[in-house]
C-alpha positions, 0 to 999 in steps of 0.5 A: 480790533474787536477788543478795542470796540468792546472796550469803548462800549464798556467804558462809555456805558460805565461813564454814563452810569457814573454820570447818572449816579454822580448827578443823583448824589449831587441832587440828593446832597443839595436837597439835604442842604436845603432841608438843613437850612430850613427852619421848622420851629422858631426860637420862641417855640424852642424856648417855650418847649425847653421851659415846659420840659424843664418844668416837667423835669423839675416836678418829677425830681421834686416828687422823687426827692419827696418820695425818697425822704418819706421812705427814709423817714418811714423805713430807714433800714432800707438805706442803712441795713447793717448800721441800724440792726 
């Protein structure tokens, strides 16, 4: 008889704990869905940001290629050490 009483208390305790945890997880999931649906930047802002990043990458690539070309003209031994000696 005592075992049945403690078993019921044990089950009710963990059912209550599960209920609290599942409700918390459900609320957290709903919160994450709302955050995912919100819009921080508009499409125009994203396009302008992408254009600026592309411009910076283009300038960097142009600088890098120019520097490599000048280095090749000044000292070609760096690129072909065996063929020119």
